[in-house]
C-alpha positions as CSV (number, residue, x, y, z in Angstrom):
1,M,17.0,-86.1,-115.6
2,P,14.7,-86.3,-112.9
3,V,12.0,-88.9,-112.2
4,W,9.1,-86.8,-112.7
5,D,5.8,-87.1,-110.8
6,P,2.8,-85.8,-113.2
7,N,0.8,-85.4,-110.4
8,Q,2.6,-82.9,-108.2
9,Y,3.9,-81.0,-111.2
10,L,0.3,-80.4,-113.0
11,K,-1.0,-78.9,-109.6
12,F,0.0,-75.6,-111.3
13,A,-0.5,-76.4,-115.1
14,D,-1.9,-73.0,-115.6
15,H,0.9,-71.3,-114.5
16,R,3.1,-73.6,-116.3
17,L,1.3,-73.7,-119.8
18,R,0.9,-69.9,-119.8
19,P,4.8,-69.5,-121.2
20,A,4.7,-72.4,-123.2
21,L,1.5,-70.6,-125.1
22,D,3.4,-67.2,-125.1
23,L,6.3,-69.4,-126.7
24,L,4.4,-70.8,-129.4
25,A,2.6,-67.7,-130.4
26,R,6.0,-66.6,-131.9
27,V,6.6,-69.1,-133.9
28,P,7.0,-68.0,-137.5
29,L,5.8,-71.2,-139.6
30,E,3.0,-71.5,-141.5
31,T,2.7,-75.5,-142.5
32,P,5.5,-77.3,-141.0
33,E,5.8,-81.0,-141.7
34,T,7.6,-82.4,-139.1
35,I,7.3,-81.1,-135.3
36,V,9.3,-82.1,-132.4
37,D,8.4,-81.6,-128.7
38,L,11.8,-82.2,-127.0
39,G,10.9,-83.0,-123.3
40,C,7.1,-83.4,-123.9
41,G,6.4,-84.2,-120.7
42,A,2.5,-85.3,-120.1
43,G,1.5,-83.9,-123.6
44,N,-0.4,-81.0,-121.7
45,V,1.6,-78.8,-124.3
46,T,1.9,-80.7,-127.6
47,R,-1.7,-80.9,-127.9
48,H,-1.5,-77.0,-128.5
49,L,1.0,-77.8,-131.2
50,A,-1.2,-80.4,-132.7
51,A,-4.0,-77.8,-132.5
52,R,-2.2,-74.8,-134.5
53,W,-0.5,-77.4,-137.3
54,P,-3.0,-80.5,-137.4
55,G,-1.4,-81.3,-140.8
56,A,2.2,-81.9,-139.2
57,R,3.5,-84.9,-138.1
58,I,4.4,-84.6,-134.1
59,V,6.9,-86.4,-132.1
60,G,7.0,-86.0,-128.3
61,L,10.1,-87.3,-126.9
62,D,10.6,-87.3,-123.0
63,G,12.7,-89.3,-120.2
64,S,10.1,-89.9,-118.3
65,P,7.6,-93.5,-118.6
66,E,5.1,-91.9,-116.0
67,M,5.0,-88.6,-118.0
68,L,4.3,-90.2,-121.2
69,A,2.0,-92.6,-120.1
70,K,0.0,-89.6,-119.5
71,A,0.8,-88.3,-123.0
72,R,-0.3,-91.3,-124.3
73,A,-3.5,-91.5,-123.2
74,A,-4.6,-88.4,-123.9
75,M,-3.3,-88.0,-127.2
76,P,-2.9,-91.3,-129.0
77,E,-2.6,-90.1,-132.7
78,A,0.9,-88.7,-131.9
79,S,4.4,-90.5,-131.7
80,W,5.7,-90.7,-128.3
81,V,9.4,-91.8,-127.6
82,E,11.2,-92.5,-124.3
83,G,14.8,-91.2,-124.7
84,D,17.5,-89.0,-123.4
85,I,17.0,-85.6,-125.0
86,A,20.7,-84.9,-124.2
87,R,21.3,-87.7,-126.8
88,W,18.1,-87.2,-129.2
89,E,19.2,-87.0,-133.0
90,P,16.3,-87.1,-135.4
91,P,16.2,-89.5,-138.4
92,A,15.8,-86.4,-140.8
93,P,15.9,-82.6,-140.4
94,V,12.5,-81.4,-138.8
95,D,10.9,-78.1,-139.6
96,L,9.7,-77.3,-135.6
97,I,12.3,-78.2,-132.4
98,Y,10.0,-77.1,-129.8
99,S,10.8,-77.2,-126.0
100,N,9.5,-75.8,-123.4
101,A,10.9,-76.1,-119.7
102,A,13.3,-78.9,-120.0
103,L,16.7,-77.8,-121.5
104,H,17.7,-76.3,-118.6
105,W,18.5,-79.8,-117.1
106,L,20.9,-80.4,-119.5
107,G,24.8,-78.9,-119.7
108,D,26.8,-77.3,-122.1
109,H,24.5,-74.8,-123.9
110,G,26.8,-73.8,-126.2
111,G,27.5,-76.9,-127.9
112,L,23.8,-78.2,-127.1
113,F,21.9,-74.9,-129.2
114,P,24.1,-75.1,-132.3
115,R,23.6,-78.8,-132.6
116,L,20.0,-78.4,-132.1
117,M,20.3,-75.8,-135.0
118,G,22.0,-78.0,-137.1
119,W,18.9,-81.1,-137.2
120,L,16.7,-77.9,-138.7
121,T,15.4,-77.6,-142.1
122,P,16.5,-74.8,-144.1
123,G,13.7,-72.0,-142.6
124,G,13.2,-74.2,-140.0
125,V,12.7,-73.0,-136.2
126,L,13.9,-73.5,-133.0
127,A,11.6,-72.3,-129.8
128,V,12.9,-73.0,-126.6
129,Q,11.8,-71.1,-123.2
130,M,13.4,-72.3,-120.4
131,P,13.3,-70.9,-116.4
132,R,15.7,-68.3,-115.1
133,N,14.6,-67.8,-111.6
134,Y,17.4,-69.1,-109.9
135,E,18.6,-65.9,-108.3
136,A,15.0,-66.0,-106.8
137,P,14.3,-67.2,-103.2
138,S,12.4,-70.0,-104.7
139,H,15.8,-71.2,-105.5
140,T,18.8,-69.5,-103.7
141,H,16.6,-71.0,-100.4
142,L,17.2,-74.4,-101.8
143,L,21.0,-74.0,-102.0
144,D,21.2,-72.8,-98.5
145,A,18.7,-75.3,-97.4
146,A,20.8,-78.2,-99.1
147,G,24.2,-77.1,-97.7
148,S,22.8,-76.5,-94.3
149,G,22.3,-80.1,-92.5
150,P,23.7,-83.7,-92.4
151,W,22.2,-84.3,-96.3
152,R,25.0,-81.6,-97.6
153,A,27.2,-84.5,-98.9
154,T,24.3,-86.5,-100.3
155,L,23.2,-83.0,-101.9
156,A,26.4,-81.3,-103.5
157,P,27.1,-83.4,-106.6
158,L,23.3,-82.6,-107.5
159,L,22.9,-78.4,-106.9
160,R,22.7,-76.5,-110.0
161,P,23.3,-72.9,-109.1
162,S,22.7,-71.3,-112.3
163,P,22.2,-73.8,-115.5
164,V,20.6,-71.1,-117.5
165,A,23.2,-68.3,-118.8
166,A,22.0,-64.7,-119.6
167,P,20.3,-64.0,-122.6
168,A,23.5,-62.3,-124.5
169,A,25.0,-65.5,-124.5
170,Y,22.5,-67.5,-126.2
171,H,22.7,-64.7,-129.1
172,R,26.3,-65.8,-129.1
173,F,25.7,-69.2,-129.6
174,L,22.8,-69.0,-132.5
175,A,23.6,-65.5,-134.4
176,S,25.8,-66.8,-136.8
177,L,23.4,-69.9,-137.4
178,A,20.3,-68.0,-137.7
179,S,18.8,-66.1,-140.1
180,R,16.2,-64.4,-138.1
181,L,16.8,-64.3,-133.6
182,D,14.6,-63.5,-131.2
183,I,15.2,-63.4,-127.3
184,W,13.2,-62.0,-124.7
185,E,12.6,-62.3,-121.0
186,T,9.5,-62.6,-118.7
187,V,8.7,-62.1,-115.3
188,Y,5.4,-63.6,-114.1
189,M,3.4,-62.4,-111.3
190,Q,2.1,-65.8,-110.6
191,V,-0.8,-65.6,-107.8
192,L,-0.8,-69.0,-106.0
193,E,-3.1,-70.4,-103.3
194,G,-2.8,-72.8,-100.7
195,E,-0.7,-73.2,-97.8
196,N,3.2,-72.4,-98.4
197,P,2.6,-72.9,-102.4
198,V,5.6,-72.0,-103.5
199,A,7.5,-74.8,-102.0
200,E,4.5,-76.8,-103.6
201,F,5.5,-75.4,-106.9
202,T,9.1,-76.2,-106.9
203,K,8.3,-79.6,-105.3
204,G,7.2,-80.4,-108.7
205,T,10.5,-79.4,-110.4
206,A,13.7,-77.9,-108.8
207,L,13.3,-79.4,-105.7
208,K,12.0,-83.4,-107.0
209,P,15.6,-84.4,-107.8
210,L,17.1,-83.6,-104.3
211,L,14.4,-85.1,-102.3
212,D,14.7,-88.2,-104.8
213,A,18.2,-88.5,-103.4
214,L,17.8,-88.6,-99.8
215,Q,15.9,-91.8,-97.9
216,E,14.2,-91.2,-94.5
217,P,14.5,-89.5,-92.3
218,E,17.1,-87.4,-93.8
219,R,14.1,-86.5,-97.0
220,S,11.4,-85.2,-94.8
221,A,14.1,-83.1,-92.4
222,F,15.8,-81.7,-95.4
223,E,12.1,-80.6,-97.1
224,A,10.7,-79.4,-93.5
225,E,14.3,-77.0,-93.6
226,Y,13.3,-75.8,-97.0
227,R,9.8,-75.5,-96.7
228,R,10.3,-73.2,-93.5
229,R,12.4,-70.9,-95.3
230,I,10.3,-70.8,-98.2
231,A,7.5,-69.8,-96.1
232,A,9.5,-66.8,-94.3
233,A,10.2,-65.9,-98.0
234,Y,7.1,-65.5,-99.7
235,T,4.0,-64.3,-97.1
236,P,0.7,-64.4,-98.3
237,E,-1.2,-61.1,-99.2
238,A,-4.0,-59.8,-97.1
239,D,-6.4,-62.2,-99.6
240,G,-4.4,-65.2,-98.5
241,R,-2.8,-65.7,-101.9
242,T,0.9,-65.4,-102.0
243,L,2.6,-63.7,-105.0
244,F,5.8,-66.0,-106.7
245,P,7.5,-63.6,-109.4
246,F,9.0,-66.0,-112.1
247,R,11.8,-65.0,-114.9
248,R,11.5,-67.0,-117.7
249,L,13.6,-67.0,-120.8
250,F,12.3,-67.2,-124.5
251,I,14.2,-68.0,-127.4
252,V,13.1,-68.4,-131.3
253,A,15.9,-69.1,-133.8
254,V,15.2,-69.4,-137.4
255,R,17.7,-71.6,-139.6
């Protein structure tokens, strides 16, 4: 998992929060006792879980100490755990495993998703949202820029062309394990402001691990090449704002 910069990530907090709340609205639970926010980040979504289910015990798990420091400061009543979400195992079955924009960083979804289902109580819910925007210019230009300069040998092991499978694959992974299964996609027409805002958006997520892998002057040169490509792909509208369509995949599985 990358080392996250909470300030960069939260520059677009409203756009990142909307799919999280859309996922939360589809969770069919009345009074869960134990909730795990897997990949909780700075806890800005965790507090919405607590608001909906104030009587639940909530655990937020993330690999970033910087993100967790913000989460603890904002919501000290929750339990915050630093750990690798790929290796996480609960001490006992839980009622809700909620994961917003985190599991796409992990591989082997055919093994991961059934394993998560196995950690639910009977009637428990696995609720997941993952970006699936990898065929958009924001991500294809990232791959192209990474392969276009002297940094390509360093970046090649980190490139992930399409870490999220098609919706039908997740149906195959989960259908035999779920009593109810709801899978859908939404394309959000994000309206961004500022100079080259799509590059700023991805700098908080997909671009971050590639920048971290480089030293100067290659780091700045690579970022400049990516920003040049993105500025040409996403030109501002007449009002100065930039449209950034973003596709996301949602899964709600009831054990």
